[in-house]
N, C-alpha and C positions, 0 to 999 in steps of 0.2 A: 436334492439333496441325491448320492449316490447309498443306498447304504451297505453297509460289510454284508460280506458273500457269507450267508449263513448257512453255504452247505458245500461248500469246496471241491467234494468228493465231485457230486455231480454234476458242478461246472468241469473240474477237470476231463469227466468222460462226453461231454457233451462237445468240447471243444477239437478232445481226439477225433471223436465221429461225425465230426462235419466234412471230412472229405469224402468223397464217395469211394475212391482208392479203398480209403482204410474200411467205410462202411461195408465195400462189396469184399473186403478180406473177411470181416467178422459174419459175413453171411455164409462165405463159404467153409469156415470152421463150424457154427452152427448148424450147418447139412450134414459135414466129412467128418468133425470129430479132429481131434488132433491131426496137423497134416505138417511134412517138412517144409521147408522156404523152399527148396525150387521147386517142390510141386505146386506151389500157391502162385511162384512167380509164374507159370506158365498160363495162369489163366491173364496175363495180361503183359499191353505191347510195353514194356518197361525194360529197365535191366535189372538184375539180382539186386545191385548194388540199390537201386532207388526203393525196390520192395523191401526189401530188411530197411529202411530206414521208415517207412512206413508202420512196418512190423516196431521198430524201436519206441516210436510215438505210443504205440498201441499197448505197450510195456511200461509206458511211464503212467501210465495213465491206468493201469492194472487193469486193463479191458481182457489182455492176452498174457501167458506163460511163456516161459519156452522152459521141456527137460528134455534131458537128454534118455536116448536107447540105445544104448549101445555106441555107436559112432554117426546115428540121425540126430538131431536136434528138432523136435517137434515143438509147433505152437498150439497151442490150447485155449479153448475161449473163457473166457472167469465168467460164470453166470451169476454171480451175485454183482456184479458190476453192471452189468446188463439191467439187471434188477430194478438197481437207479432210477434208471431212465423211467420203467416200466410202474414205478411207485412215484415218479414225479406227473405222470399225463392219469393216474388213477384220481392224484387229488384234482388234479384240473377237471376231470370229469365231473367226479363230484362235485367242486362247485358249481359248473356249469349246471350241473344237472337239481340243484338246491334255485340256483337266478329260475328255474324253467319253472322246477314246482311254485317257487314265491310268483312268477309271473301266471301262472294258471290258477291260482290262489285269488291273487288280485282282478283277475276275470271275471273268473265266475261269480266273484263279490259282488261288482260292479254290472253284473249283466243284467239281474233284476231289475236298476234303477232304470236301463236302458231301458228295456224291453215295457216300463210301466209308462214311458214318456210317449215309444210308441204304439203301445196298443191304446192309452184313453184316448179316445174322441168321442166326439157328438155329432149327430143327426138326427134332422129332426127334417118334416116337406108340408106344401099346404098347398090346395090349389085353388089358385086366386083368379076374380073372373075380370081378369085383363088380358089383350095382348101379348107376347113374350118380348115383344120389342118395348113396351113402354118399362114393363115391368124389369129386363135388363137394364131397361137407358135411368129407370130409379135409380138404382147404384152407384152410377156415375155423377150425375149430376148434384153437384155438391146443395143446392135449399132443398130437393127431394131426399135426398142421403139425411139431412139434419131432420129433416121434420119423422122419418119413422126410426133410425138409428139408435133409440130407446129401453135400453134393455130390464129397468128396472123403475119401478114407482117413485114418482119425482124426479125423476133423468131427464133430464133437459141438454140441448146439444146448442154451446155458444156460440160454435163457429164449423166449420167444413169445408177442406178445398181438397182437390183434386186433381190429378196431371192424369187426364182417361188415354193413356198408354202401356205396354209391357214395356216395365222398367221404370215407370213412373211411381209417384209417391203420392198417401194421400194422408188426411189429417183428421181426426175427430174429436172437439173437443167438448168432452161430454163433462156435463156438472149437475153435481148433487150438492145443494145447499150452497156454501161459500166456497166448495170442494171441486178444485177441478181436476177432472181425468183423463190424461189425453192418450189417446188412442190412434195409429200409424200402419203403414204398410206399408208394400213394394206389391204392382200389381204383377202377377204373372202369368194370367191366361187374357183372354180378351177376345173372345169369338162370339159375337154378337148376332143370333141372340139364343147361343146354345149356352154358351158356357163363360163364367168369370170366375178368376182362382186372385187371389193376393198373400199376402202375408199379413200376418197379426201380431201388434208388436204394443202391448200394455203392459205398464208398471205393475209389476208381481203379482201377474196371472199368464204369463204364457211361456212355453218354454222357445229355445232359437229352432227356427224351422216350423212354428204353428202358423198351419195355412189352411185357409178358410176356403168351400170351394163351392159355388152357387147353379147348379144346374136348372136349365129351364126347359120344359118338356110339353108339348100342348098334352091337354087333359079334356074332359070333356065337361063343360061349365068354365073353361078358361085356357089355365098357366100351373100346370105341376111346378111352384119352386122346391127343388132338394136341396138343400145348406151341409155341410160338411166339413168340419173342425177335426183337427187331429193336432197331436201332442200339447199333454198338459203335465205340468210337474206335479198336481198330484189328483185325487179322485174329487175333494173340494172343488179344486180348479176348474174339473172337467163340470161339474152338477150344478156349479155358477154359470157356466156359459151357455151350461145348455136352458136351461131356466129364460138369463139372459134370448138367446138366438127365437127361442120360440114367442116369448113376447115381440117383439123385431118381427119377424114373420107375422103374427097378429097383427099388429098396428100397418104393416106396409099393406096389406089386405084391407086393411078397414078402409083405406086412400081408393079403394076402386068401387 
C-alpha cells in the first residue's frame, strides 16, 4: 500500500536534485554565490538553453531563485531548501544510531549468558594401574563402557552401543530405578591410545557443543587419565557432572 506523501517539499527537492547537472549547478552556487546564467553555462558542455532549462527545474523546486541586478540575471542558492535534505538525513542517522544502540544493548545483555556456558567446565584425573591401550579401548567397547559408566549411587546401564570411528555415534542408556536416562554423542577424535573426544548429549543437562575429552598419558604406576568436559547451562549442572565423572573414573580404576 502506497502511503500519502507526508513531505511534498522534500520530494520535490530530491526529484530536482536527482540529475547530476542540476547537482553540479547547486554546488557551483554554493561555492561562488549568486552567479549569472551565462557564467554557469561555461562549466557545462551543453547549450545555454539547456542549462536554462535545468535552472528552471531548480527554480520550480525552490532550490534556486532569480534576481536582477541592473541588467544581469543572477541565480542564487536557497539554503533553506537544502536544509530539507539535511534534516531528512539527520532523521535517518538518528534512527540508525538508535538501532545500533539497541543492538549493542542486546549483545551486552546476552554476553554473560554466552560466557557462562563457555567458561563452565569439569576437569578430573586419575592414575590407573593399567596400560593406556587397555584403558583407551575400554571407552570404545560397549560391554566395558556399560560396566563403569555409572555416575551415581543406584545407577545401572541397561544398554550401551558404540560406532568407534570419527563421526560415529554412541548411546548409553542409564537407569535409576524404573527411570531411563539416555546419553549419547558423536566421536570427534579417536587417537589410540592418546586422546578420545566426543560430544555429550543428555536430556536437561548440557549445552549444544558440550564436549568431553579424555587424554591418556604414561605415569608412574600406570596411566594418568585426564578428563575434561566443557559447556554447561548452569553451575548446578557443572557440579552434578563433576561428581558423576569423578565416580566414573573411580569405577574404571577399580576394574584394573
